[in-house]
Structures are given as C-alpha cells and as structure tokens.
N, C-alpha and C positions, 0 to 999 in steps of 0.2 A: 539531458540541458543543451542549449545550442545559446551561445553567446559569440558574436563578433567573427561566426564565421567558424566557431569550432564548437564542438561538444563540450560542457564543461559535467565532467564527472567528478562523482565525491569517493566511489569505490572501483577499482578496476572490476571486469569481469568474472574473474576468476573470484572474487570477494562476494558478489553479487549474488553468483551461483551457489556461493555455498550459503549463502542466507538466505535463499531462493528453498535451497535443499532441507538446511534445517527447520525452513516452516513447512514446508511440505511434510518432513517428518512430523512434525509435534500437530497438525492436523490429522493427519491418516490415523495416528494415535487415538483422537475423539471420534473418530467415524467404523474404527476397526468392527463393530458390533455390528453395524448395521448391513440388512442381507443384501446379498451380492447383485442386484438391480439397484439398489439406493448408492449402494456404495460405487458403482459405474456411475452414476449420474453424478454423485457428489465428485467423485474425482476429478476431470475437470474444473470445477467450480475451486476446489481444492488447489490445482495447480497455478489458477487466475488468485487468486486473493494470494499466494504466496508472492506471485512475481507482484503484484499491488503493494504488500507491506513493504517488502524488498524495496520498492520503488519511493514510495512514501516516508520510507525510514530515510534514503538517501536526498530527498526533497526538502523534507525535512532540514537537515541537516546544512543543505544550502541557503535555505532561506535563515536558518540562525546563524551560518557566517555571516551573508551577502547582503541580507535586511531583505524585506518585503518588496520595496522599490530599486530601483537601476536608472541612474543617469543616461539616456538616449541621445545621440546626437542621428542629426540627418541632417546633411550641408551645415548650413550656418545656426540652424534651430539644434535647442537644447533641452530639454525637459523631461521630469521623471516620469517613469510607468512603471506598471507591474512588472515584477521579477518574472521571467519566464519560470522558474521553478515554483514562484507562487500559485500559476493560473496549471500547472501542472497538478501539485497538489490540492490546490479547492477542486479540479474535475474529479480526481482519481478517488479521493475520499468517500464521495456519495459513489460512486460506484462500487469502491471496496465493501462499505457500509451495504449497500444492497448483495453483492457477493456473499457476505457475512449473512446475512438475513436468511438468504436462499439456500444455505449450508444449516445453518440452526434450525429449519423448519425442517429441515431432513430428518431431524435426528428423533427418537421415539421420546417422549414425555417423561422427566424423570429427572435424574442428578445429572448427566450429561450433556443434555441442554442446560439445564442452569449453569454448569460449568463454561460450557463454550458463552453463553451468554453474558457472564461476567468479564472471561476474557476480551472479548469485543468490546464491550465498555468500557472495561484497563486502559484499551489500546485508544480509542476514540477520545476518552478523558485523556489521556496522555498526551495529547496531539492536541489539543485544543488549549492548553498552560501556555 
C-alpha cells in the first residue's frame, strides 16, 4: 500500500511469506491426487492464489483499520477519495476468484472438488462482511 511517499504494510515480509507458505501447503494438499500434468498446471495457480489470499487479508485488515475512504490533500484542495487498499482489494478479489475457479476446474468430480468450492465460498463470504 502506498501513502504519502511511503508504503503502508501490515505484515513484515517474513510474516507475509509465512502466510503464503501456509496457504501453498493447504492448497497443495487439495491437489496432491491430481495426475502429474495437472499438478504442474495447478502449481502456478496455487502460488498466485496463495499470494493473492495473503495480500487480500492484509488489504482487508488495512481497510478495517483505516476505512474505505481517506482524506486527500493536493495544494489547497482537500477531499475524500477511495483508500488505496480498497482499490487493491476490489481489483484483486475478482482475480483471486478467477484463479480459484481455474483451480477448482482442475479437480476431478467428487468430494475434493466440493471441499475446495466450499473453502473458496467461505473465504469470499468472510470478505464480504
């Protein structure tokens, strides 16, 4: 996040890396039974989904703490504008959902696919509160 010449971060790089690693591990468990060719296709999507989830969680926490609007000053003008974290969140949540859909589509029909869809829906519903 960027504010007034400096990046706003909630997590340290190490904390974010741990969150990403934890999500990669969780997702890999869901896809461990896939054929090797599909596992290779899933791996890049898993990496992206894990990064986006950690980033979305961070953006959400910043929005919760600072609000969806911020006071912006330019010269003598002062006005409210959308918080940069809100822009990041709104753009990334759609991309995250698309990546998750691609991952779900790689799963064979059956229980693992339903479990992955349930986890995706739980995450999306959690973010809309």
